[in-house]
VEXTORFI-699987 format. One record per residue (C-alpha): residue number from 0; residue in one letter; x, y, z. Coordinates in steps of 0.1 Angstrom, whole numbers. Example, Ala and Ser with C-alpha at 12.3 -4.5 7.8 and 13.67 -1.06 7.14 Angstrom:
<sites>
<num=0, residu=a, east=123, north=-45, up=78>
<num=1, residu=s, east=137, north=-11, up=71>
</sites>
This chain:
<sites>
<num=0, residu=m, east=391, north=147, up=686>
<num=1, residu=l, east=399, north=184, up=688>
<num=2, residu=i, east=433, north=193, up=703>
<num=3, residu=s, east=413, north=215, up=728>
<num=4, residu=d, east=397, north=183, up=741>
<num=5, residu=l, east=430, north=164, up=743>
<num=6, residu=y, east=444, north=192, up=765>
<num=7, residu=a, east=416, north=186, up=789>
<num=8, residu=q, east=423, north=149, up=792>
<num=9, residu=k, east=451, north=152, up=818>
<num=10, residu=n, east=439, north=139, up=851>
<num=11, residu=y, east=437, north=172, up=868>
<num=12, residu=a, east=402, north=172, up=882>
<num=13, residu=r, east=395, north=202, up=904>
<num=14, residu=p, east=358, north=207, up=906>
<num=15, residu=k, east=348, north=227, up=936>
<num=16, residu=i, east=358, north=207, up=967>
<num=17, residu=t, east=340, north=210, up=1000>
<num=18, residu=p, east=366, north=203, up=1027>
<num=19, residu=s, east=356, north=177, up=1053>
<num=20, residu=k, east=364, north=202, up=1081>
<num=21, residu=i, east=372, north=239, up=1081>
<num=22, residu=v, east=407, north=247, up=1092>
<num=23, residu=e, east=416, north=279, up=1110>
<num=24, residu=i, east=439, north=299, up=1086>
<num=25, residu=k, east=458, north=331, up=1095>
<num=26, residu=y, east=475, north=335, up=1061>
<num=27, residu=g, east=448, north=327, up=1036>
<num=28, residu=p, east=433, north=348, up=1008>
<num=29, residu=l, east=434, north=386, up=1011>
<num=30, residu=v, east=407, north=392, up=986>
<num=31, residu=r, east=373, north=377, up=979>
<num=32, residu=p, east=368, north=361, up=946>
<num=33, residu=h, east=347, north=377, up=919>
<num=34, residu=r, east=359, north=413, up=923>
<num=35, residu=s, east=334, north=436, up=907>
<num=36, residu=d, east=357, north=466, up=900>
<num=37, residu=k, east=365, north=478, up=865>
<num=38, residu=a, east=400, north=462, up=864>
<num=39, residu=m, east=385, north=427, up=870>
<num=40, residu=e, east=357, north=433, up=846>
<num=41, residu=d, east=382, north=442, up=819>
<num=42, residu=f, east=401, north=410, up=827>
<num=43, residu=r, east=370, north=389, up=823>
<num=44, residu=n, east=364, north=405, up=789>
<num=45, residu=y, east=399, north=401, up=774>
<num=46, residu=g, east=394, north=367, up=757>
<num=47, residu=l, east=428, north=366, up=741>
<num=48, residu=g, east=462, north=375, up=755>
<num=49, residu=q, east=498, north=372, up=745>
<num=50, residu=f, east=527, north=359, up=767>
<num=51, residu=i, east=563, north=368, up=758>
<num=52, residu=h, east=592, north=349, up=773>
<num=53, residu=w, east=624, north=367, up=766>
<num=54, residu=g, east=657, north=369, up=783>
<num=55, residu=l, east=693, north=357, up=780>
<num=56, residu=y, east=681, north=322, up=772>
<num=57, residu=a, east=669, north=335, up=738>
<num=58, residu=t, east=705, north=341, up=727>
<num=59, residu=v, east=713, north=304, up=726>
<num=60, residu=g, east=680, north=290, up=714>
<num=61, residu=n, east=683, north=258, up=736>
<num=62, residu=e, east=717, north=247, up=722>
<num=63, residu=w, east=753, north=257, up=726>
<num=64, residu=e, east=782, north=248, up=703>
<num=65, residu=g, east=767, north=216, up=691>
<num=66, residu=h, east=753, north=206, up=725>
<num=67, residu=i, east=715, north=203, up=726>
<num=68, residu=h, east=696, north=210, up=758>
<num=69, residu=r, east=668, north=185, up=761>
<num=70, residu=g, east=648, north=205, up=787>
<num=71, residu=a, east=626, north=236, up=783>
<num=72, residu=a, east=645, north=264, up=765>
<num=73, residu=e, east=640, north=290, up=792>
<num=74, residu=w, east=655, north=266, up=818>
<num=75, residu=i, east=688, north=262, up=799>
<num=76, residu=r, east=708, north=279, up=826>
<num=77, residu=s, east=701, north=249, up=849>
<num=78, residu=w, east=716, north=225, up=824>
<num=79, residu=g, east=737, north=199, up=840>
<num=80, residu=g, east=750, north=163, up=836>
<num=81, residu=p, east=772, north=148, up=808>
<num=82, residu=s, east=754, north=166, up=780>
<num=83, residu=a, east=761, north=201, up=794>
<num=84, residu=p, east=791, north=221, up=782>
<num=85, residu=k, east=819, north=225, up=807>
<num=86, residu=d, east=815, north=254, up=831>
<num=87, residu=w, east=780, north=260, up=817>
<num=88, residu=a, east=766, north=281, up=845>
<num=89, residu=k, east=796, north=304, up=843>
<num=90, residu=i, east=793, north=307, up=805>
<num=91, residu=y, east=756, north=315, up=808>
<num=92, residu=d, east=760, north=341, up=835>
<num=93, residu=n, east=783, north=360, up=812>
<num=94, residu=l, east=760, north=360, up=782>
<num=95, residu=y, east=745, north=394, up=793>
<num=96, residu=k, east=778, north=412, up=782>
<num=97, residu=k, east=770, north=404, up=746>
<num=98, residu=f, east=732, north=407, up=748>
<num=99, residu=d, east=724, north=433, up=721>
<num=100, residu=p, east=691, north=425, up=703>
<num=101, residu=k, east=695, north=447, up=673>
<num=102, residu=g, east=662, north=436, up=658>
<num=103, residu=f, east=641, north=444, up=689>
<num=104, residu=d, east=613, north=468, up=681>
<num=105, residu=a, east=586, north=469, up=709>
<num=106, residu=t, east=563, north=488, up=687>
<num=107, residu=k, east=565, north=461, up=660>
<num=108, residu=w, east=557, north=435, up=686>
<num=109, residu=a, east=527, north=455, up=700>
<num=110, residu=k, east=513, north=461, up=665>
<num=111, residu=q, east=515, north=424, up=657>
<num=112, residu=a, east=498, north=416, up=690>
<num=113, residu=k, east=470, north=441, up=683>
<num=114, residu=a, east=465, north=427, up=647>
<num=115, residu=m, east=464, north=392, up=662>
<num=116, residu=g, east=436, north=404, up=685>
<num=117, residu=a, east=454, north=403, up=719>
<num=118, residu=k, east=438, north=424, up=746>
<num=119, residu=y, east=466, north=420, up=772>
<num=120, residu=v, east=502, north=409, up=773>
<num=121, residu=i, east=523, north=391, up=800>
<num=122, residu=f, east=559, north=401, up=797>
<num=123, residu=t, east=589, north=384, up=815>
<num=124, residu=t, east=608, north=411, up=834>
<num=125, residu=k, east=630, north=385, up=850>
<num=126, residu=h, east=631, north=348, up=847>
<num=127, residu=h, east=647, north=321, up=869>
<num=128, residu=d, east=682, north=330, up=858>
<num=129, residu=g, east=678, north=363, up=877>
<num=130, residu=f, east=687, north=386, up=848>
<num=131, residu=a, east=665, north=417, up=849>
<num=132, residu=l, east=653, north=433, up=817>
<num=133, residu=w, east=650, north=467, up=834>
<num=134, residu=p, east=678, north=488, up=850>
<num=135, residu=t, east=670, north=477, up=886>
<num=136, residu=k, east=688, north=496, up=914>
<num=137, residu=f, east=690, north=464, up=935>
<num=138, residu=s, east=712, north=442, up=913>
<num=139, residu=d, east=740, north=447, up=888>
<num=140, residu=y, east=727, north=417, up=868>
<num=141, residu=n, east=705, north=438, up=846>
<num=142, residu=i, east=699, north=452, up=811>
<num=143, residu=s, east=719, north=484, up=818>
<num=144, residu=k, east=751, north=463, up=821>
<num=145, residu=s, east=745, north=446, up=788>
<num=146, residu=a, east=756, north=457, up=754>
<num=147, residu=y, east=720, north=469, up=747>
<num=148, residu=k, east=718, north=490, up=779>
<num=149, residu=k, east=682, north=504, up=772>
<num=150, residu=d, east=652, north=496, up=795>
<num=151, residu=i, east=634, north=468, up=776>
<num=152, residu=v, east=606, north=466, up=801>
<num=153, residu=k, east=598, north=503, up=796>
<num=154, residu=e, east=599, north=499, up=758>
<num=155, residu=v, east=574, north=470, up=760>
<num=156, residu=v, east=551, north=487, up=785>
<num=157, residu=d, east=550, north=519, up=765>
<num=158, residu=a, east=545, north=503, up=731>
<num=159, residu=y, east=517, north=479, up=742>
<num=160, residu=t, east=500, north=506, up=762>
<num=161, residu=a, east=501, north=529, up=731>
<num=162, residu=e, east=483, north=501, up=711>
<num=163, residu=g, east=456, north=498, up=738>
<num=164, residu=i, east=468, north=465, up=751>
<num=165, residu=d, east=469, north=461, up=789>
<num=166, residu=v, east=503, north=450, up=804>
<num=167, residu=f, east=509, north=424, up=831>
<num=168, residu=l, east=545, north=419, up=843>
<num=169, residu=y, east=558, north=384, up=848>
<num=170, residu=f, east=583, north=382, up=878>
<num=171, residu=s, east=601, north=351, up=889>
<num=172, residu=v, east=609, north=349, up=927>
<num=173, residu=m, east=636, north=323, up=919>
<num=174, residu=e, east=671, north=334, up=911>
<num=175, residu=w, east=696, north=306, up=903>
<num=176, residu=n, east=727, north=328, up=902>
<num=177, residu=n, east=719, north=348, up=934>
<num=178, residu=p, east=741, north=336, up=964>
<num=179, residu=n, east=713, north=345, up=988>
<num=180, residu=y, east=687, north=323, up=971>
<num=181, residu=m, east=681, north=287, up=981>
<num=182, residu=g, east=656, north=261, up=971>
<num=183, residu=g, east=652, north=244, up=1004>
<num=184, residu=s, east=637, north=259, up=1035>
<num=185, residu=p, east=665, north=277, up=1054>
<num=186, residu=v, east=673, north=260, up=1088>
<num=187, residu=k, east=706, north=273, up=1099>
<num=188, residu=q, east=708, north=309, up=1112>
<num=189, residu=e, east=732, north=319, up=1085>
<num=190, residu=d, east=709, north=306, up=1058>
<num=191, residu=k, east=679, north=324, up=1074>
<num=192, residu=k, east=698, north=356, up=1073>
<num=193, residu=k, east=708, north=352, up=1037>
<num=194, residu=f, east=673, north=343, up=1026>
<num=195, residu=g, east=659, north=371, up=1046>
<num=196, residu=e, east=681, north=395, up=1026>
<num=197, residu=f, east=669, north=378, up=994>
<num=198, residu=l, east=632, north=383, up=1004>
<num=199, residu=e, east=638, north=420, up=1011>
<num=200, residu=y, east=656, north=423, up=977>
<num=201, residu=t, east=626, north=407, up=960>
<num=202, residu=r, east=602, north=431, up=977>
<num=203, residu=n, east=623, north=460, up=966>
<num=204, residu=q, east=623, north=448, up=929>
<num=205, residu=i, east=585, north=443, up=929>
<num=206, residu=f, east=578, north=477, up=942>
<num=207, residu=e, east=604, north=492, up=918>
<num=208, residu=l, east=586, north=477, up=889>
<num=209, residu=l, east=552, north=491, up=900>
<num=210, residu=e, east=567, north=525, up=906>
<num=211, residu=n, east=586, north=526, up=873>
<num=212, residu=y, east=557, north=514, up=852>
<num=213, residu=p, east=524, north=528, up=866>
<num=214, residu=q, east=505, north=517, up=835>
<num=215, residu=v, east=508, north=480, up=846>
<num=216, residu=k, east=475, north=462, up=853>
<num=217, residu=g, east=488, north=431, up=870>
<num=218, residu=l, east=517, north=410, up=883>
<num=219, residu=w, east=522, north=374, up=871>
<num=220, residu=f, east=544, north=355, up=895>
<num=221, residu=d, east=565, north=323, up=889>
<num=222, residu=g, east=590, north=301, up=907>
<num=223, residu=t, east=569, north=301, up=939>
<num=224, residu=w, east=570, north=263, up=945>
<num=225, residu=d, east=604, north=260, up=962>
<num=226, residu=q, east=602, north=252, up=999>
<num=227, residu=s, east=622, north=284, up=1007>
<num=228, residu=w, east=593, north=305, up=993>
<num=229, residu=v, east=566, north=282, up=1007>
<num=230, residu=s, east=580, north=284, up=1042>
<num=231, residu=a, east=581, north=323, up=1040>
<num=232, residu=y, east=542, north=325, up=1042>
<num=233, residu=q, east=542, north=352, up=1068>
<num=234, residu=y, east=564, north=374, up=1046>
<num=235, residu=t, east=545, north=367, up=1014>
<num=236, residu=y, east=512, north=374, up=1032>
<num=237, residu=q, east=524, north=408, up=1043>
<num=238, residu=l, east=540, north=415, up=1009>
<num=239, residu=e, east=507, north=409, up=991>
<num=240, residu=k, east=489, north=430, up=1017>
<num=241, residu=d, east=513, north=459, up=1011>
<num=242, residu=i, east=510, north=456, up=973>
<num=243, residu=r, east=473, north=456, up=974>
<num=244, residu=s, east=472, north=485, up=999>
<num=245, residu=k, east=492, north=507, up=976>
<num=246, residu=y, east=478, north=494, up=943>
<num=247, residu=p, east=442, north=482, up=951>
<num=248, residu=n, east=433, north=478, up=914>
<num=249, residu=l, east=462, north=455, up=906>
<num=250, residu=i, east=454, north=420, up=895>
<num=251, residu=i, east=474, north=392, up=912>
<num=252, residu=g, east=466, north=355, up=903>
<num=253, residu=s, east=468, north=324, up=925>
<num=254, residu=r, east=505, north=316, up=918>
<num=255, residu=f, east=519, north=342, up=942>
<num=256, residu=r, east=519, north=325, up=976>
<num=257, residu=n, east=505, north=298, up=999>
<num=258, residu=d, east=489, north=295, up=1033>
<num=259, residu=e, east=507, north=283, up=1065>
<num=260, residu=f, east=500, north=247, up=1056>
<num=261, residu=g, east=518, north=249, up=1023>
<num=262, residu=k, east=487, north=250, up=1001>
<num=263, residu=r, east=492, north=269, up=968>
<num=264, residu=h, east=466, north=284, up=945>
<num=265, residu=f, east=438, north=273, up=969>
<num=266, residu=d, east=441, north=274, up=1007>
<num=267, residu=s, east=435, north=245, up=1030>
<num=268, residu=n, east=397, north=253, up=1030>
<num=269, residu=e, east=398, north=253, up=991>
<num=270, residu=n, east=394, north=291, up=988>
<num=271, residu=l, east=412, north=308, up=959>
<num=272, residu=m, east=445, north=324, up=969>
<num=273, residu=g, east=442, north=354, up=945>
<num=274, residu=d, east=421, north=372, up=920>
<num=275, residu=y, east=419, north=343, up=895>
<num=276, residu=e, east=430, north=307, up=889>
<num=277, residu=q, east=464, north=302, up=874>
<num=278, residu=v, east=467, north=264, up=875>
<num=279, residu=w, east=459, north=260, up=838>
<num=280, residu=e, east=494, north=259, up=822>
<num=281, residu=r, east=494, north=239, up=790>
<num=282, residu=k, east=461, north=223, up=800>
<num=283, residu=l, east=425, north=232, up=801>
<num=284, residu=p, east=396, north=223, up=824>
<num=285, residu=k, east=375, north=194, up=812>
<num=286, residu=d, east=343, north=215, up=816>
<num=287, residu=v, east=331, north=246, up=834>
<num=288, residu=s, east=321, north=226, up=866>
<num=289, residu=w, east=359, north=222, up=873>
<num=290, residu=l, east=362, north=260, up=879>
<num=291, residu=g, east=339, north=265, up=908>
<num=292, residu=g, east=328, north=299, up=894>
<num=293, residu=n, east=364, north=313, up=896>
<num=294, residu=d, east=379, north=337, up=870>
<num=295, residu=w, east=408, north=320, up=852>
<num=296, residu=e, east=432, north=320, up=823>
<num=297, residu=a, east=449, north=293, up=803>
<num=298, residu=v, east=485, north=299, up=792>
<num=299, residu=m, east=497, north=279, up=762>
<num=300, residu=t, east=528, north=272, up=742>
<num=301, residu=i, east=529, north=268, up=704>
<num=302, residu=t, east=556, north=241, up=706>
<num=303, residu=p, east=549, north=212, up=730>
<num=304, residu=s, east=566, north=227, up=760>
<num=305, residu=d, east=591, north=254, up=753>
<num=306, residu=w, east=583, north=290, up=765>
<num=307, residu=g, east=616, north=305, up=755>
<num=308, residu=y, east=631, north=307, up=720>
<num=309, residu=t, east=641, north=274, up=704>
<num=310, residu=k, east=660, north=275, up=671>
<num=311, residu=n, east=649, north=241, up=659>
<num=312, residu=w, east=612, north=233, up=655>
<num=313, residu=d, east=619, north=202, up=635>
<num=314, residu=n, east=605, north=169, up=648>
<num=315, residu=k, east=582, north=187, up=672>
<num=316, residu=y, east=544, north=190, up=670>
<num=317, residu=i, east=537, north=227, up=662>
<num=318, residu=k, east=502, north=237, up=671>
<num=319, residu=t, east=483, north=248, up=640>
<num=320, residu=t, east=461, north=279, up=639>
<num=321, residu=n, east=430, north=257, up=640>
<num=322, residu=d, east=444, north=240, up=671>
<num=323, residu=i, east=449, north=274, up=688>
<num=324, residu=i, east=414, north=286, up=678>
<num=325, residu=g, east=400, north=254, up=694>
<num=326, residu=l, east=420, north=260, up=726>
<num=327, residu=m, east=409, north=296, up=727>
<num=328, residu=m, east=372, north=290, up=721>
<num=329, residu=k, east=371, north=262, up=747>
<num=330, residu=s, east=387, north=286, up=772>
<num=331, residu=v, east=364, north=315, up=765>
<num=332, residu=s, east=333, north=292, up=764>
<num=333, residu=m, east=341, north=285, up=801>
<num=334, residu=n, east=346, north=322, up=811>
<num=335, residu=g, east=384, north=320, up=808>
<num=336, residu=n, east=410, north=340, up=789>
<num=337, residu=f, east=434, north=322, up=765>
<num=338, residu=v, east=470, north=334, up=765>
<num=339, residu=l, east=493, north=324, up=736>
<num=340, residu=n, east=531, north=323, up=742>
<num=341, residu=f, east=558, north=338, up=719>
<num=342, residu=g, east=595, north=333, up=724>
<num=343, residu=p, east=615, north=359, up=704>
<num=344, residu=d, east=652, north=351, up=695>
<num=345, residu=g, east=683, north=368, up=709>
<num=346, residu=k, east=680, north=396, up=683>
<num=347, residu=g, east=644, north=404, up=692>
<num=348, residu=n, east=627, north=387, up=663>
<num=349, residu=m, east=597, north=364, up=666>
<num=350, residu=h, east=601, north=329, up=651>
<num=351, residu=a, east=588, north=327, up=616>
<num=352, residu=g, east=563, north=301, up=628>
<num=353, residu=e, east=550, north=325, up=654>
<num=354, residu=d, east=547, north=353, up=628>
<num=355, residu=k, east=526, north=329, up=606>
<num=356, residu=i, east=503, north=319, up=635>
<num=357, residu=a, east=499, north=355, up=646>
<num=358, residu=k, east=488, north=365, up=611>
<num=359, residu=e, east=464, north=337, up=606>
<num=360, residu=l, east=449, north=340, up=640>
<num=361, residu=g, east=445, north=378, up=635>
<num=362, residu=e, east=427, north=372, up=602>
<num=363, residu=w, east=403, north=348, up=619>
<num=364, residu=m, east=397, north=373, up=648>
<num=365, residu=d, east=390, north=401, up=623>
<num=366, residu=v, east=359, north=382, up=613>
<num=367, residu=n, east=349, north=364, up=645>
<num=368, residu=s, east=361, north=384, up=675>
<num=369, residu=e, east=326, north=392, up=687>
<num=370, residu=a, east=324, north=355, up=697>
<num=371, residu=v, east=355, north=359, up=718>
<num=372, residu=y, east=355, north=393, up=735>
<num=373, residu=g, east=333, north=400, up=765>
<num=374, residu=v, east=314, north=366, up=762>
<num=375, residu=r, east=303, north=343, up=789>
<num=376, residu=h, east=295, north=306, up=793>
<num=377, residu=a, east=261, north=297, up=777>
<num=378, residu=d, east=249, north=277, up=807>
<num=379, residu=d, east=213, north=275, up=794>
<num=380, residu=f, east=224, north=257, up=762>
<num=381, residu=p, east=239, north=222, up=765>
<num=382, residu=d, east=272, north=213, up=750>
<num=383, residu=n, east=270, north=199, up=715>
<num=384, residu=g, east=292, north=180, up=691>
<num=385, residu=y, east=297, north=209, up=667>
<num=386, residu=g, east=320, north=231, up=687>
<num=387, residu=y, east=317, north=257, up=715>
<num=388, residu=y, east=290, north=281, up=725>
<num=389, residu=t, east=297, north=316, up=738>
<num=390, residu=k, east=271, north=341, up=748>
<num=391, residu=k, east=267, north=379, up=752>
<num=392, residu=g, east=233, north=391, up=762>
<num=393, residu=y, east=207, north=379, up=736>
<num=394, residu=q, east=235, north=369, up=712>
<num=395, residu=l, east=245, north=332, up=712>
<num=396, residu=y, east=276, north=322, up=692>
<num=397, residu=l, east=284, north=287, up=680>
<num=398, residu=t, east=320, north=282, up=667>
<num=399, residu=i, east=318, north=252, up=645>
<num=400, residu=f, east=347, north=228, up=642>
<num=401, residu=n, east=327, north=197, up=633>
<num=402, residu=r, east=305, north=205, up=604>
<num=403, residu=p, east=275, north=182, up=599>
<num=404, residu=i, east=276, north=163, up=567>
<num=405, residu=d, east=240, north=173, up=559>
<num=406, residu=n, east=247, north=210, up=567>
<num=407, residu=i, east=219, north=210, up=593>
<num=408, residu=v, east=231, north=224, up=627>
<num=409, residu=r, east=205, north=213, up=653>
<num=410, residu=i, east=203, north=234, up=684>
<num=411, residu=v, east=189, north=218, up=715>
<num=412, residu=v, east=168, north=241, up=738>
<num=413, residu=p, east=160, north=226, up=772>
<num=414, residu=e, east=125, north=232, up=786>
<num=415, residu=e, east=139, north=255, up=813>
<num=416, residu=t, east=158, north=277, up=789>
<num=417, residu=k, east=139, north=310, up=786>
<num=418, residu=d, east=152, north=320, up=751>
<num=419, residu=v, east=150, north=304, up=717>
<num=420, residu=p, east=166, north=311, up=683>
<num=421, residu=a, east=149, north=339, up=664>
<num=422, residu=s, east=173, north=347, up=636>
<num=423, residu=v, east=207, north=334, up=625>
<num=424, residu=s, east=237, north=347, up=605>
<num=425, residu=l, east=271, north=336, up=595>
<num=426, residu=l, east=299, north=359, up=607>
<num=427, residu=l, east=321, north=349, up=578>
<num=428, residu=d, east=300, north=368, up=553>
<num=429, residu=r, east=271, north=381, up=574>
<num=430, residu=q, east=245, north=362, up=553>
<num=431, residu=t, east=213, north=352, up=570>
<num=432, residu=l, east=207, north=315, up=575>
<num=433, residu=p, east=174, north=298, up=576>
<num=434, residu=v, east=163, north=285, up=610>
<num=435, residu=k, east=131, north=265, up=619>
<num=436, residu=k, east=118, north=246, up=648>
<num=437, residu=a, east=121, north=208, up=643>
<num=438, residu=e, east=91, north=188, up=656>
<num=439, residu=i, east=110, north=156, up=662>
<num=440, residu=g, east=85, north=139, up=685>
<num=441, residu=y, east=108, north=120, up=708>
<num=442, residu=d, east=88, north=103, up=736>
<num=443, residu=v, east=93, north=117, up=771>
<num=444, residu=d, east=115, north=145, up=757>
<num=445, residu=t, east=109, north=181, up=770>
<num=446, residu=n, east=136, north=196, up=748>
<num=447, residu=s, east=129, north=218, up=718>
<num=448, residu=y, east=150, north=216, up=686>
<num=449, residu=y, east=159, north=243, up=661>
<num=450, residu=d, east=175, north=235, up=628>
<num=451, residu=i, east=199, north=259, up=612>
<num=452, residu=m, east=207, north=254, up=575>
<num=453, residu=l, east=243, north=260, up=564>
<num=454, residu=p, east=247, north=270, up=528>
<num=455, residu=e, east=260, north=244, up=504>
<num=456, residu=t, east=283, north=271, up=490>
<num=457, residu=l, east=302, north=276, up=523>
<num=458, residu=k, east=337, north=266, up=515>
<num=459, residu=t, east=363, north=270, up=544>
<num=460, residu=n, east=389, north=249, up=561>
<num=461, residu=l, east=388, north=271, up=592>
<num=462, residu=p, east=364, north=270, up=621>
<num=463, residu=f, east=335, north=294, up=615>
<num=464, residu=v, east=309, north=311, up=637>
<num=465, residu=i, east=272, north=313, up=635>
<num=466, residu=k, east=255, north=341, up=654>
<num=467, residu=i, east=221, north=332, up=668>
<num=468, residu=n, east=199, north=361, up=679>
<num=469, residu=l, east=177, north=349, up=708>
<num=470, residu=t, east=142, north=359, up=717>
<num=471, residu=a, east=121, north=351, up=748>
<num=472, residu=k, east=98, north=321, up=745>
<num=473, residu=t, east=62, north=333, up=739>
<num=474, residu=q, east=45, north=301, up=751>
<num=475, residu=k, east=53, north=266, up=761>
<num=476, residu=g, east=59, north=243, up=732>
<num=477, residu=e, east=31, north=219, up=726>
<num=478, residu=k, east=38, north=183, up=736>
<num=479, residu=s, east=37, north=157, up=709>
<num=480, residu=s, east=7, north=134, up=711>
<num=481, residu=k, east=14, north=101, up=727>
<num=482, residu=a, east=19, north=73, up=701>
<num=483, residu=n, east=13, north=37, up=712>
<num=484, residu=m, east=22, north=7, up=691>
</sites>
């Protein structure tokens, strides 16, 4: 079984649901799904993106002076219990004073991402620890107070934009070290006042980012599950309204807020709460019917669950390049984008394992990217056991992971499908492959079948793509004569 299929096995079924009754909602979606503007069309065509989780947590690599943190690396500030170092929160909150990533080179990152084939990047401006990687005017806990001092967000935005890669900014609304933040819904007047100040501070930082970096194409929110944020639905509704009023082309996914009944991602009437679905974190839909026609992206780690830098990759399953290609092709075959995460270390260097995957994935994309960029679900060709279809106009692509032992790839063309294979080539070396109609003669079968012959000389241990040029059917296929025993 492909790893891409394993990642769809989690019991998270969300085919389009029709609610039993329609609820009156005041604080539901502010945009209709399926925006048709250029920004959303660009989003639909990306195919492959990069996520970068970077912050103070990178300086420790999920361990401290012999103590190993068993949770996710980027959550290490929340470390507690007997395994945690004494006064850990205080130690962590002072790491910024020595944060000086001498190896950080945003241009090097951006060039690597471009060579890998990424069309957009999501970069962490501030994670749950509250440390801002830009010189925000609204908090002293920011990069300008570190040993590094320079504006990291600006360096990343400028470098990736220069390489033609669109930038989305990740922003956590949670801040563990902020005295005005609280996880629970504020009840006491004093708590309401404190959290109200936090909400205004959050608004100020969001607009500061958008004003500082006008090249940004979207905002990617996190930490929005705490009851304090959920209960602030009037505030978050107005905040999104104000953001969209000032930046109408900005893309905001479904993680940002909830309706007045606490429903996140989808409101109480099952309408999408944003421009695209963001529920697919380290998992994939089982099939396209789960998506209800919504735009979406899958975000995926290379290690099992760490987003931030982890020093030790031993005794962990590290996804192979073939695993990642499978996850990517399953995603794009269902009209989604696939976003691969990188967690640089405290010096600003990618993990050697990440460098290897970026190189290998880039080499594969150099040959096969036309099956990834700007493609759509091939809804007129049924799924097959070979791999994943993608489609672009009259070009049908089949990325093969399971090569048939007889080297015959059999394409099923249902009766209602208007197009049939006309010519076929192999993207790997552009050679033309023989294709012929197979008159199988199954009884009560309205499908047509076309056999594509793979060359015996094809030697590869990577998935490969066959490109099928389609042509309109000229006439109905003749039915096989009825054979009675």
